[in-house]
N, C-alpha and C positions, 0 to 999 in steps of 0.2 A: 541839656539835659537830651539824651536823644528818645524819638516820639515813639508813644507806645503805637504798637498796632493789633491787629485782631484779626485770629483766623480759625477756623472749624479743621477739625482734627477725625477724620471718617477713618472708619473700615470694614471687611467685608464679611459680616458672620453670620451665622448660624446655617453654616455649610457644612456639619453634621446632619447625619440620616442613617434611621436605621440601628446596625447594631457598630456602623464606622464613624470614628471621631474626629473630627479636624478641626485644628487652628488652638487654641487657647483663649477659648471667648470669656470664660471669669476673667481669666488679667486684663488682658486688652478692653476691656470693656470699664474697667478701673482705670483706662488711660486715654481714651476718648471723649468728643462730646456729641458727635451722630455715628449713628451706627444703620450701615446698608445689608439688610438682613435677608437671607436666600426666600424664595419664595414656593421652594417647594418642585422646579424643575429643572436647574441644570444641580442645584442638590438643596438639603435641607427636608424636612417633613413635618406634619403638623405637630408633632411634642417637641420637635426644638425650634418649630414658629412660637409655637405659647412660649413655653421656658425664656426665649431671647427677648419677645415683647417683653415680659415679665420683668426681667434681669433691667434691660435699660427703663422701666418708668422705676424702681428700684432705686437706681443709681442716678438717676438723672440726665442718662442720655437720649439725644432726642431720634425717633425711629424713624427709618426710610427703608421703603421695598428696594431689591435690588432682583428685579427679573432677567433672567437669560435666556440663550435656544435652551427649550426642552431635551437636553444630551449630558445624563447622569454620567455616560460612561466616559467623556468628554471629557466632564466637566465644567460644560457650558463654554472652551474655548475652541471652541473647532465649531468653524463656520457653517451654516445652513441654508441651505437652498430653497431659501423661506417669502413667499410673496409680500408684498408691503400688508395685505390682508391679514396674511397670518400673525404676519409678527404682529401689529395693533390689536388684532384676538387675544394671541400667548398676553403681552405684554396686560392686557386689560385682565385678564384671566389670573395672574397670578397677582398684581397690586388687589386686586378684589379678596386674595385669597392671603393676603397680607393684611389685608385691613378688615377683617371680620377678628384676627386675634387684638388687633392695634385696639380695636372697639371695646371688644368682651375687654381687655385688661386695662383700659382707662389711659391710653397712650396711643395720641391720635400722630398719625404719620403726619411727617416733617416733609418728606422728599422723596423723591423718584429716581434710583440712580442705575441705568442696564448695565447688564455684568459683561466678561470675557467678551467673546466674538464679537457676541452682538454689539456692545459697545465700540471697540474697536473697527466695524464693520460700520457703524451711525456715523461716527467722528468723520468718515472719506465719502458716503454715501445718501446723498440725500434725501431720497424717496425710504430709505431705511429708517434714517430721524424722523421723518415726519411723520413714519406710522409709527413709534412711539412716542415723540410731543401728543399724539392724538389720543392714543389710550390715555396718557398721564390725564390731558384736557378733557377729556371722555369723563375720569373715574372721580378728577377735580380741581377744575379752573388753579386751587389756591396753592395746590401741592407744588414744592418748588421743584424745579427742575435742573439734574446734575449734569455738567456737559465741559470739556474742555476750549477754554477761551480761544475764537474763533473756526470753530470745530463749525462742520455742518450741521450738528449736533444743535450745537448752541445757537444755530443761525433755525433750524427747525423749534427748538424750546420758544423762541424769540416771536418767531411770525405764528406760534400757535395761542400768543397770547401767555404765554407763563413768566415767570419770575425765574432768571436761570441764575444758578449758581457755581462759577468756575472751579473747576477742580484741575489740583496737578499732585503727581507722585513722586512721594521723597524717595520710595524702592524699586525704583521702574526705572531704565534707563529709555534717553529720547533722543528720535533720530532727528539729524537737521529741520527735517520737516514740520518737529512737531510732535510727530505719531510715534511711538512705544513702539520702541525693539522689539523684535519678535522672540516668546520666548525662547525659541528653536537655538537663536543665535549667542553666542557670550555675551556677557557683563547685559542681559535683560533683567535682572533679577540684583537689588544690590543688598548683599548681605553686614556687610560693614555698618555698624550704628551710626561712630561717630560720620561717616558719611553721606547719611543719610538723611542725620541732624540737619549739617551743614547744605545740603540742597534743601533742604524746608528753610531755613533762616537767608539766605540766598533768594529761592522762590518769594519770600514774604518782605523781605528789605530791600531788596536790587531786582526783584522783577524779571528774575531772569533763571536760565538752567544748564549745565552744561551738558553737550550733546554726547554720544557715544568717539565719535570721531575729534572731539576738544573744544571743540568750540563752543560758543555760548548764543542762546538763543531767550526773546523775548517771552516772558510768562505769564498771565493774569490771576491771581490765583482766591478764592475764596476760601477752599477748603480743600486739604491737603489732605490723603488717601496713605495706609500703608494697608497692606492687604493680611487679613490675617491668617492666611496658611502659608505667610511667609516664616521660617521655621524660627525668622530669628524679629517677629513680630513686638513681643513683649521688650524687648532689648533697644531696639529701635527707637520703640517710645517713649521709653524712658530717658534715651536720650534728648530725644525732642524735645521731654518737657525738659530739660536740663538746661537746653540752647535755649529755647522760647525764654525762661525764667530769666537768664543772661543778658539776653538783647531785649525785653520787655515787650516781647509778643505776648498778646492774652489769648487767652482758651474761650473760647465759645461755640453752640449751636450755628447751624446754617443760617435761622431766620436772626439770630442775635448781627451776625457778620452784615448779612443783607441789609437789615434796618439802622448797620451803622455807617455802613455806606452813602445808602440815601440821606 
């Protein structure tokens, strides 16, 4: 009988704001174990933050802060020339904002995961990564720090004394160096649910992922992301659930996964 593995399934949610609705959050929330909730900078607003945290509590989904560059127009996917101090204080500000709603709704924060261009920049820029890690450690050193394995972001979290959860993406293309394919290029976003589910299984069972050029690279994963703004997110998540049941992969939140890893 195949050995049973465990992994977290996360999604970036709470990205609607004002009159604008983004993603199918209510359906996605029923299919994930951890949520990364926008903190009002790249997306989200106080009403959406409050409602999303409350929904997480009601459904038993772990809550995480999802800070990004303050750029609603670019949805946080454009790089801002910010100093490390600006990055640190912007991230600290955003964690605190979501933290208020977490406290008010009795749903404590589990983790922090940077968003979009801030995440991608921190993967390769140690100074940016360290700034994000400092912000998390200053707010609460017990929060889990989400980062790709082997990245500057993972190293910064470890150096800051944080517990790091290694993340991979089921619905994004990978370059041979382990970075994500730019969204401006073909193959950056995976829409085929079966393909995304097969990738997720390979990540957990074989510790590898196929790259855009058809090669394979090694990958270590504690949590797998499916983006909430992907139009096919619900279909992809359902396919992952089905594939995981078949392959005896258990879904549980990040803290439980890390506890089992230890």
